[in-house]
N, C-alpha and C positions, 0 to 999 in steps of 0.2 A: 504493500500501500504506498499511496506517495500522497503527503499532504502538499495541498502549494501552497505559500505566504509570500503574497508581491508586496509591494505599495513605495512612496516615496520614503525618504530621510526624513526619519526623527516618527516614525509613528507607532513603532515599538517593533518594530518587523523582529529584529537579531535573539530579544529581549523577550516576546514573545512564543517565538516557534525554540529557543533554547526550555525553555521554563514544558512547552508542550511537549517537546520530545522528550523530559525528565517523567511526563504523566502519563507518557504512553508508551515507554519502553521501545523508542524512534531509535536509531541516526539521527544524528543533523547539519544540514548541508547551510553553507555558508557562503552562497552564490559570488557575494559580492567581492570576502576575499579575494574567490580565483580574478576577479578583475584586478581587482589590488596590487595580487602577487604579479601580473605583467606589469602592469604600472611602476611598480617598484623594479622592475629586471631592466623596461626600458628605459627609467633618467639614470638607472647603473649605467645600462652602454651606452645613454647618452650626453656621457658626462652633467649631469644637470636638469637636462630636458628630452626632449623624448624626439624618437629621432626620423629624419624630415622624410626620408626615402617613403617612398610609395611601397605598398605593404609590406616593409621593418616591421613592424610592430608586429603583425599582423602570421608572417612567419618565423617571429621568435615567439610568441603563440601556443603553435601547433609545436614547436617544439621545447618546450617550457614542460617540467615533470612540475606537476603542481601535489602538492595533499593540504588540504584544507579543516585538517583539523576535524571530521566530521568523528567522535567520538560515538559512542554508542548510547542509549541513556540519558542522551542529550546533554552528558561532557564532552562541551567540543577542549581534542589537542590539541596541540603546535602545530600552527602552520608551517610548510615548509615548501623552500622552493628551493627544485634543483638538492634536495636532502640539507639544506641549511633555514635553522628554520630562523620567520619572521614576522613572528606574532605581533612585534612591538612596531616594525619597522612600517606592516604596510597602513597602519592607522595614521601615519602624521601627516602633518594635516598638506603638504608638495601631493603627495601619494594618493591622498584623495580626492584632489583638483582632477591631475593624474587620470584616476579609474576614469572618472566620469566621462575624459576626452578620447582614455581610450576605448571605451565600452561603447565612442561612437561608429565604429570600423568595422563592414559588416565580417573583416576575413578574421578577431580574432573574438566574435562573437560567435562566428561556424565555428568556432575552435577551441573555444571555453566549451561551447554548449552539445560537443560532444566530449569533450571530456564527464559533463554532468551526468548527458545521459547514461555513459558509462559507470559511470558511480551509481544511481536509481535503477540502474534495470534489476540488484539483486536488496533483499530483503526490505525493508522497512521504513520511510524516511520525514524528514518535516526540512520537507527545504523553502528558504527563505531568501527572495534577492528584489530585481523587475522586473522580470520575462519568464516565471517558473508554469504560471501556466497561461500563459499566449503561446511560450515559444519551445521551453526545454520542454516540460509536464505536460500538456491538453491535456492527454486522458488520468490529470491528477486523479483521485477519489474522493481528492474534495481541499476547492479552489478559497480560496480565503483572499480579498485584500481589504488589505489595514489602512487605517489614512486616520488623523486629525485634524484637526484648528491648527495652522500656518502657526501663531505665532505657539500655542505650546508643541510642534513641534521642533519649533527653534529653539524655547526653552530646555528640550531635554535634549537636544546634541550640544547645546552649553554647557549641561552642568557634566556631560559625558567628555564633553573634551577640555574645560577648564577657560571657558570664553567667552566674547562677549557678544551678547543672545540678539542687539539687534542690527552685528556685523554676521551670527550666524544665520539670520533671520535673512537678509541681504543673497547671504553665498546659495542660502538655501533654493532662493524662488531664481536666481540664476540654476541652479542645477537644475527646477522640476521643471521649465523650462528644456533645454536643451533633453531633459529626459523624458519628456509627454511630445516633445513636435522632429526627432530623430527620426530620420527615416525607416532603419531595422532596430528591425525591435522594441519601441514607442513602452514608455511607461503607461497603461493602461488597464480597467484590469478581464479579467482573461471571461470570455464569454461563458457564461453557469456559475460565477462567482459568486461570493456571498459578502459583500461591501462590508468591513464592519468597522466605525468611527470610532477612535479610543481615548475622545480625549475626554476624560474627568474617570476616567476608567484603573482601578490599577490593575498591573498584570495578572494575579489569580483572575481574577472576572471576565478579562477577553480569556484568557488558557480556558476556564466555568464555557464559556458560549461556545465559544469553536470544540471544544469539547462533547459536547450537547449534538455540534451537530456533526460529527462521525461517528455518536452513536442511532445518532437518529438524523440524516441528509434532510431528509425530509424537513425539516423545523424551516 
C-alpha cells in the first residue's frame, strides 16, 4: 500500500507523514530529500552555483546513488548521497533554493521519479512530496493534499529554520509560484485526492483524520 501526501512547503507534510508512518508501521519516503541531494551535488560540482550546460544536472541526477533515509515505522535514517551522509547539508538555505530550481528540470524529475517508483514498488509506504499522487504513484491507495493558511505555513517554516517570518513568507510565495506553474509536474491536488487544511490543527489531529481515511476511504 502507498499513501501519497502532497502539498506546499509549511503545510506539515514531513511531520505528518513521519507520524502517520509510525502510526501504521509503514516505511516513510521524503521525496524532497532526493531533490535536495541532486541540488547539493550540482552546487558542489558547480563550485557553489548550478551548472549551466543543458542536460548536465539531469545527467548528474541519473548517475547519483541516493538513499533518502527511508526507515521503517516512520523513523527516518540518515540521508546518503553516493555513500556519504548529507542529512544536515541538504537542509542549508542555498540547497533549499537550488532544489526548487533543479526540480523544474524535466530530466531531473524523470530520473528521480524512476528512483522513487523503484522504492515504492515493494512494501507499505507513506510517501510525501509535491507530485507523489499526480506523477510518482497515481495509483496510490490514498492520496492526500495538505495545505494551510499562507501565514501559518510561513510561521511554521520560520520556526523550523530559525528565520524571519516575513522573509520566509516572501520566499514561500516565490516558491509556490514556481512549483504551481512549472511545465512538468506542477504542484496541484491529484485526481481523487482528499484536501486537508492543517491550519489550527496539531499533528495528532491530522494523523487521526488520515488514519480514518485509510480505514474507511469512503468517509
